[in-house]
C-alpha atoms as one frame of an Amber mdcrd trajectory, in Angstrom:
protein
   0.137   0.214   0.039   2.783   2.381   0.625   4.802   1.829  -2.198   1.154
   2.451  -4.473   0.917   5.706  -2.635   4.518   6.791  -3.106   4.901   5.795
  -7.150   1.545   5.217  -8.478   1.431   8.638 -10.231   5.232   9.194 -10.911
   5.851   5.923 -12.383   3.466   6.837 -15.613   4.956   9.106 -18.257   1.234
  10.001 -19.035   1.811  12.468 -15.749   2.488  15.492 -18.193  -0.064  17.874
 -19.976  -1.333  16.504 -23.168  -0.436  19.744 -24.814   3.113  18.193 -24.090
   2.457  15.246 -26.278   0.871  16.981 -29.039   3.954  19.301 -29.190   5.958
  16.208 -28.864   4.502  14.725 -31.998   4.983  17.780 -33.968   8.683  18.159
 -32.955   9.246  14.440 -33.913   7.172  14.549 -37.063   9.044  17.677 -38.281
  12.707  16.699 -37.253  12.994  19.164 -34.940  14.408  16.962 -32.106  17.787
  19.478 -31.423  19.157  19.849 -28.137  17.343  22.551 -25.882  17.786  24.251
 -22.353  15.237  25.210 -20.370  15.032  27.048 -16.940  12.853  26.840 -14.386
  12.320  29.867 -11.843   9.463  31.297 -10.406   8.067  35.151 -10.599   7.387
  36.323  -7.416   8.058  35.444  -3.668   4.694  33.574  -2.026   3.056  35.519
   1.011   4.743  38.624   0.212   7.588  37.422   1.602  11.204  37.885   1.570
  12.633  34.609   0.446  11.157  31.035  -0.186  12.893  27.231  -0.045  13.304
  24.948  -2.617  12.013  21.806  -1.943  10.861  18.556  -3.858  14.109  17.999
  -5.651  14.546  14.245  -4.299  11.108  13.593  -5.255  11.479  14.928  -8.998
  14.823  13.301  -9.371  13.421  10.093  -8.319  10.331  10.643 -10.915  12.406
  11.996 -13.831  14.951   8.949 -14.165  12.090   6.391 -13.694   9.916   7.905
 -16.543   8.542   5.631 -18.859   5.300   5.085 -20.922   4.003   1.507 -20.171
   2.114  -0.635 -22.921  -1.121   0.514 -21.447   0.020   4.165 -21.523   0.669
   3.803 -25.061  -2.866   2.027 -25.882  -4.531   4.745 -24.015  -2.756   7.460
 -26.231  -3.551   5.452 -29.312  -7.206   5.577 -28.592  -7.010   9.207 -28.562
  -6.959   9.171 -32.096  -4.238  11.915 -31.828  -1.035  10.330 -32.600   0.812
   8.179 -35.431   1.763   4.913 -34.789   5.710   6.176 -35.368   5.484   8.674
 -32.799   3.918   5.874 -30.320   6.459   3.545 -31.180   9.095   6.403 -30.519
   7.395   6.738 -27.123   7.702   3.111 -26.417  11.229   3.644 -25.700  10.990
   6.817 -23.962  13.343   7.492 -21.164  14.751  11.122 -20.247  18.599  10.956
 -21.158  19.506  14.722 -20.625  20.894  16.662 -17.985  19.567  18.516 -14.944
  21.085  20.872 -12.794  19.567  22.708  -9.715  20.056  24.242  -6.306  20.509
  22.098  -3.186  17.188  20.980  -1.665  16.520  22.962   1.346  18.188  25.980
  -0.483  16.508  29.872   0.111  15.657  30.602  -3.702  14.810  34.228  -4.935
  12.387  35.242  -8.130  14.105  35.309 -11.401  16.909  33.004 -11.037  16.831
  29.326 -12.832  16.472  27.138  -9.960  16.139  23.958 -12.275  17.861  23.922
 -15.350  16.983  21.213 -18.052  19.469  20.244 -20.882  17.677  17.525 -23.301
  16.649  17.351 -26.932  13.255  19.267 -27.241  10.855  16.023 -26.975  12.423
  15.009 -23.695  12.846  18.467 -22.254   8.924  19.625 -23.580   7.257  16.305
 -21.884   9.135  16.376 -18.102   7.762  20.265 -17.931   4.610  19.415 -15.884
   6.843  16.738 -13.972   9.202  19.672 -12.916   6.733  22.192 -11.988   4.328
  20.043 -10.419   7.090  18.734  -7.993   8.756  21.865  -7.294   5.884  24.399
  -7.192   4.073  22.712  -4.532   6.724  21.763  -2.187   8.547  24.612  -2.313
   4.832  26.776  -1.580   4.586  24.529   1.571   8.410  24.570   2.737   8.270
  28.163   2.829   5.192  28.466   4.725   6.454  26.117   7.107   9.583  28.208
   7.146   7.695  31.254   7.866   5.466  29.870  10.683   8.931  28.455  12.180
  10.758  31.980  12.111   7.410  33.712  13.776   7.575  31.114  16.526  11.060
  31.968  17.089  12.232  28.644  15.994  10.215  26.664  18.295   8.563  23.261
  18.078   6.115  23.271  14.869   4.188  19.832  14.544   2.346  19.411  11.182
  -1.004  18.316  11.692  -2.703  18.742   8.406  -3.100  15.344   6.757  -7.110
  15.720   6.854  -6.933  19.116   5.197  -4.449  18.666   2.711  -5.730  18.363
  -1.170  -5.887  14.271  -1.475  -3.363  11.767  -0.578  -0.697  12.892  -2.844
  -1.132  16.454  -1.397  -0.813  15.360   2.195   2.444  13.228   1.557   4.215
  15.971  -0.222   3.245  18.605   2.367   4.333  16.607   5.054   7.645  16.153
   3.391   7.732  19.835   2.377   7.010  20.878   6.011   9.650  18.857   7.310
  12.402  20.605   5.360  10.842  23.876   6.144  10.914  23.578   9.946   8.441
  21.417  11.266   9.670  19.200  13.961   7.012  16.299  13.593   4.098  15.037
  11.783   0.808  13.749  12.638   0.897  11.845   9.238   1.858   8.145  10.333
   2.506   6.974   6.601   5.019  10.135   6.035   6.409   9.154   9.150   7.220
   5.769   8.127   8.225   6.655   4.646  10.241   9.277   5.121  11.621   9.098
   8.597   9.735  12.032   9.920   8.924  11.951  13.879   5.101  11.280  14.219
   3.052  13.448  16.942  -0.121  13.258  18.521  -2.548  12.698  21.504  -6.004
  12.784  21.621  -9.023  14.260  19.553 -12.378  15.500  21.533 -13.948  12.346
  20.686 -11.681  10.574  23.411 -13.147  13.035  25.884 -16.250  12.656  24.907
 -16.627   9.005  24.360 -16.019   8.724  28.389 -18.195   9.352  31.276 -16.291
  12.214  32.335 -13.535  14.476  31.326 -11.348  13.142  34.463 -11.956   9.765
  33.344 -10.626  10.668  29.776  -7.787  12.012  31.023  -6.771   9.199  33.832
  -7.335   6.364  30.998  -5.039   8.360  28.792  -2.200   8.930  31.348  -2.591
   5.320  32.109  -2.173   4.569  28.623   0.830   6.754  27.705   2.106   7.569
  30.819   5.391   9.219  29.440   3.875  10.983  26.497   0.673  12.684  27.875
  -0.674  15.840  26.664  -4.558  16.669  28.058  -6.889  18.391  25.113  -8.591
  20.812  27.409 -11.053  22.921  25.850 -13.459  19.837  25.192 -15.915  21.507
  27.661 -14.779  24.512  29.143 -11.197  25.055  29.153 -10.854  27.038  32.634
 -13.594  25.890  34.637 -13.351  22.238  33.992 -10.357  21.112  31.491  -7.455
  22.879  33.409  -8.765  21.653  36.663  -8.987  17.970  35.702  -5.915  18.061
  34.004  -3.913  19.082  37.094  -5.586  16.483  38.887  -4.772  13.374  36.532
  -1.358  15.444  35.636  -0.437  15.507  39.660  -0.859  11.686  39.561   1.741
  11.192  36.860   4.090  13.672  38.766   3.913  11.644  41.703   5.473   8.976
  39.814   8.598  10.848  38.508   6.718  12.006  35.163   5.414  15.163  33.271
   2.364  16.408  31.110   1.197  18.699  29.187  -1.870  20.505  27.880  -3.229
  21.546  24.762  -5.885  24.086  23.557  -7.388  23.877  20.070 -10.343  26.794
  20.505 -10.801  30.049  21.852  -8.699  33.129  22.591  -5.213  31.536  22.717
  -3.500  34.238  24.420  -5.937  34.914  27.290  -6.565  31.141  27.955  -2.928
  30.269  27.479  -1.878  32.978  29.948  -4.653  31.747  32.520  -3.871  27.747
  32.255   0.017  29.048  32.955  -1.153  30.580  36.068  -3.176  27.580  37.059
  -0.339  24.949  36.041   2.003  27.300  38.064  -0.144  27.866  41.119  -0.560
  23.964  41.089   3.102  23.536  41.704   3.584  22.538  37.724   5.758  24.758
  36.260   7.332  22.211  34.046   3.626  21.345  32.242   4.000  22.269  28.806
   1.414  24.127  26.671   0.586  23.226  23.153  -1.983  25.158  20.971  -3.502
  24.459  17.512  -6.568  25.839  16.047  -6.140  27.781  12.173  -2.621  29.141
  13.072  -0.803  31.131  10.484   2.625  32.834  10.651   0.851  36.205  11.121
  -1.210  34.848  14.568   2.203  32.910  15.894   4.362  35.768  15.480   1.964
  37.936  17.467   1.595  35.400  20.033   5.028  35.127  20.354   5.469  39.166
  20.461   2.900  39.205  23.427   5.288  36.539  25.497   2.433  33.840  25.072
   3.516  30.809  27.377   3.347  28.453  24.220   5.641  25.586  24.402   4.565
  24.209  20.822   2.492  24.905  18.184   0.234  22.563  16.172  -0.207  23.886
  12.490  -2.400  22.320  10.243  -4.601  23.833   7.476  -2.629  26.716   6.536
   0.605  25.082   6.360  -0.385  22.121   4.176  -2.356  24.191   1.998  -0.444
  27.299   1.671  -3.084  29.349   3.536  -3.969  32.426   1.681  -1.455  31.620
  -1.594  -2.858  29.258  -3.916   0.271  28.424  -5.678   4.136  28.817  -6.345
   4.818  30.733  -9.439   7.323  28.706 -10.890   7.478  28.582 -14.666   9.668
  26.615 -17.017  10.756  28.593 -20.118  13.207  27.811 -23.172  16.447  29.638
 -22.665  18.572  28.275 -25.318  18.497  26.083 -28.523  20.714  24.363 -30.714
  20.977  26.147 -34.389  21.576  23.760 -37.237  23.405  26.641 -39.334  26.132
  27.405 -36.881  26.209  24.117 -34.766  26.183  25.928 -31.633  23.475  26.705
 -28.702  21.759  29.995 -29.328  20.081  31.688 -26.600  16.358  32.243 -26.790
  14.135  34.944 -24.927  10.429  35.393 -24.422   8.670  38.508 -24.549   5.441
  39.512 -22.953   2.925  42.491 -23.044   3.928  42.353 -19.230   7.808  43.220
 -19.027   8.469  41.557 -15.762   7.268  38.416 -17.571  10.570  38.721 -20.219
  12.866  36.000 -19.645  16.299  36.511 -19.240  18.218  34.337 -22.266  20.995
  32.168 -22.452  22.464  29.391 -20.779  22.936  30.733 -16.840  24.736  29.921
 -14.048  23.967  31.319 -10.499  26.531  32.501  -7.880  25.414  33.710  -4.400
  28.041  36.740  -3.025  28.666  37.057   0.651  30.053  39.532   2.325  33.001
  39.564   5.012  30.784  38.457   7.779  29.343  35.534   5.820  25.942  37.129
   4.968  24.489  36.602   2.009  24.096  39.954  -0.420  22.934  38.949  -3.972
  22.236  36.206  -6.223  23.907  36.851  -9.700  22.814  35.182 -13.124  26.103
  34.899 -15.160  26.336  33.308 -18.702  27.964  29.808 -18.935  31.433  30.597
 -20.221  31.350  33.581 -17.416  32.823  33.240 -13.834  32.201  35.420 -10.908
  35.047  35.127  -8.596  35.555  36.566  -4.958  37.670  39.204  -4.143  36.734
  41.162  -7.349  34.769  44.410  -7.681  32.221  44.107 -10.419  28.884  46.194
 -11.363  25.585  43.947 -11.450  22.532  44.798 -13.197  18.790  44.738 -12.373
  17.151  41.812 -14.480  14.448  44.396 -15.599  17.380  46.008 -17.388  16.459
  49.569 -16.496  18.821  51.910 -14.660  18.947  49.924 -11.371  22.573  48.543
 -10.691  25.131  48.037  -7.649  28.740  47.277  -7.418  30.026  44.802  -5.315
  33.450  42.793  -3.987  32.513  39.909  -2.483  34.261  37.939   0.239  32.969
  34.871  -0.891  31.130  33.380  -4.138  29.024  30.069  -3.915  27.739  28.870
  -7.410  24.138  27.637  -6.452  23.503  25.240  -9.398  24.574  21.720  -9.327
  24.414  18.828 -11.600  22.241  16.533 -10.329  21.647  14.034 -13.359  23.876
  13.351 -16.247  22.573  11.298 -19.067  19.434  10.476 -17.555  21.357   9.239
 -14.387  21.437  10.426 -10.915  24.799  11.868 -10.469  24.966  10.542  -6.635
  23.480   8.063  -5.340  19.560   8.244  -3.899  20.133   8.560   0.057  17.421
   7.098   2.078  14.425   9.508   2.413  15.142  10.374   6.032  18.873  11.071
   5.219  17.963  13.211   2.395  15.132  15.231   4.461  17.782  15.609   7.569
  20.386  17.126   4.850  17.480  19.486   2.888  16.407  20.947   6.375  20.347
  21.490   7.660  20.750  23.152   4.409  17.601  25.253   4.906  18.572  26.183
   8.350  22.235  27.203   7.404  21.235  29.239   4.668  18.821  31.005   6.515
  21.343  32.022   9.019  23.372  33.904   6.199  20.062  35.886   5.614  19.590
  39.249   6.843  16.512  39.621   9.549  15.396  42.151   7.092  14.524  39.471
   4.492  12.873  37.335   6.900  10.338  39.660   8.417   6.765  38.441   7.826
   5.914  41.670   6.941   6.943  44.182   4.534  10.634  42.238   4.328  13.734
  43.970   2.262  13.762  42.923  -1.271  16.916  40.622  -1.836  18.952  41.243
  -4.929  18.931  39.091  -7.848  20.973  40.794 -10.836  22.525  40.040 -13.727
  26.443  40.371 -14.546  27.222  42.944 -17.709  27.316  40.161 -20.349  23.949
  38.780 -19.154  22.455  42.313 -19.504  24.017  43.078 -22.677  22.795  39.713
 -24.306  19.060  40.571 -22.807  19.561  44.003 -24.245  20.612  42.130 -28.116
  16.999  40.552 -28.060  15.443  43.773 -26.842  16.886  45.967 -29.169  16.265
  43.804 -31.991  12.780  43.683 -31.126  12.402  47.365 -31.268  13.864  47.397
 -34.677
């Protein structure tokens, strides 16, 4: 059952938009299967934030290196009466045989920079578009949301409780995975705990208390079953008049045995109730007892409660974290950056234009470099052409990707290349790690990179905008396309 949930979709190359296949047949029929380069990038930060977290890479790598059309897939396409037999025969042996470059999973990312770069023939690059965007867009959205909640809590204990509100079973699994990368300490999703090695957490629902003759009976029964992991849900009937009082009675019986307990609130005025509950626990002689809260939490609510010094030890966050809350999707797109020119025998840059200038793409094969100051703080990400180098200790001028008047000069104390080859000739460059190990590394990468980002970029409201800029050569290439179009 677990393998079915994890792999039922990604094992089929039909997991692509239909127009990718109709275009692919056109390329095949017209002998247009030349080498190309596609960039995946995103246009704006979600949640009006100052950063995003790159997630979904490992599941993408698994999917793209195991992307084939089964006999049943081919039969389905044939039944659509859209495809020639020769093209269907071509698809029977389809495998992704190209190269893939990407940021390390868990990296902090910014708009306009290529976070995934695909080198392949045109048909392969086109067919995997939906796969790339699906894996990266959703998981990056959820990892970013979680990181914002985590930062708002002052890097506190965040528990992901979103399975029942997630968009389908795949949405739940992907969201749990991404939430852990973004800073969640654990999950209520038991299957994700098994598959990804994420700590599983959870105690009781209101139905547990309601199933017993009394609230106190329910608390005592739970404490007897799980004496070392007891957290009482105290808002089933009345938080202050009965819940906390019965929790103290049942909890005191645990404390006498040298154990501890906690309480959880899932409704009401969290600021007021947790303050009163803390008073009751302290008055009863249980300052070590913990308080957990849940109930439609967002990063804004969490930040406000932290600023008010509300006595909360951990946070259960569900709906808004696993669905993206007020942000429906990540704005990742996949655009052609270069194609092979038969006349010259070289790769030729390509640029997409739009009536909305901010949607104009950055042409050419590009690398991304992160510049750091002498204190180890990230100051800008630079888009450079493939044959360029960006080196430390050299003062250079960099240009706004909108090719307007904005520019800045900087001498980097450290330069870090951000794009790394992950797939070569259709095979992963590095051996696949166990899921738990991969997630641990991605999470550590997220934490490490956030530490290099000034607090002004990490504000929940009105963050500072991080610089993503072009080298002079990249700017000049873009201007060549713009000037040619003007003429």
